[in-house]
C-alpha positions in Angstrom: -7.4 -24.4 -1.7 -6.5 -22.3 1.4 -8.0 -19.0 2.4 -5.5 -16.1 2.5 -5.7 -12.3 3.1 -3.3 -10.3 0.9 -2.5 -6.8 2.0 -1.3 -4.4 -0.7 0.1 -1.1 0.5 0.5 1.5 -2.2 2.6 4.6 -1.7 3.9 7.4 -4.0 7.5 7.0 -4.9 10.1 9.3 -3.2 10.3 12.5 -5.2 6.6 12.4 -6.3 4.6 15.3 -4.9 2.2 14.1 -2.2 -0.2 17.1 -1.5 -2.4 15.1 0.9 0.5 14.1 3.1 1.9 17.7 3.0 -1.4 19.2 4.1 -1.7 16.6 6.9 1.9 17.2 8.0 1.2 20.9 8.2 -1.9 20.4 10.3 -0.1 18.0 12.7 2.7 20.6 13.1 0.1 23.3 13.9 -1.2 20.9 16.6 2.3 20.8 18.1 3.6 17.5 16.7 7.2 17.6 15.3 7.6 15.5 12.2 10.6 14.9 9.9 8.3 13.7 7.1 4.9 12.1 6.3 3.8 10.1 3.4 0.2 8.9 2.6 -0.6 5.4 1.6 -3.5 3.3 0.4 -4.0 -0.1 1.9 -6.1 -2.9 0.2 -7.0 -6.1 2.0 -7.9 -8.8 -0.4 -9.5 -12.1 0.8 -8.8 -14.9 -1.7 -8.3 -18.6 -2.0 -5.1 -20.1 -3.5 -3.1 -23.3 -3.6 -0.2 -21.7 -1.7 0.8 -18.4 -0.1 3.2 -17.9 -3.1 0.2 -18.3 -5.5 -1.8 -15.8 -3.4 1.1 -13.4 -3.5 1.4 -13.7 -7.2 -2.3 -13.0 -7.7 -2.2 -9.9 -5.4 1.0 -8.7 -7.1 -0.8 -8.9 -10.5 -3.7 -7.0 -9.1 -1.4 -4.3 -7.9 0.4 -4.1 -11.2 -2.7 -4.0 -13.3 -5.0 -1.8 -11.2 -4.2 -0.9 -7.6 -0.9 0.9 -8.4 0.6 2.9 -11.2 4.1 1.6 -11.4 5.3 4.9 -12.9 4.6 6.9 -9.7 3.8 4.2 -7.0 5.7 1.7 -5.0 3.8 -1.1 -3.4 4.3 -4.0 -0.9 2.3 -7.2 -0.8 2.0 -9.3 2.4 0.1 -12.5 2.6 -1.4 -14.2 5.7 -3.4 -17.4 6.0 -6.9 -16.8 7.3 
C-alpha cells in the first residue's frame, strides 16, 4: 500500500445561487478590486492508503459522491498525489 493525499474541491454548479461568493465579491469591489465573477469552493484533503493512485482516486470520488458533494447542485474535482 502507498500513502496518497486526495484533494476534493467542491463548487456550486453554474447557475446555482452562491450568496457567500456574492457577498465576498461585493466586499472586494468596495475595497477597489474589479472582478468579473467570484465563486466559493470547499476543499477537502484526505490522507489515505491505496494500492494505486487510481484506487485512491476511486475512493475519494466515492466519498465525494456519497457525502462531500450534492451532485444535484455541486460539481467537484479530485486530484491525487503520492505522499
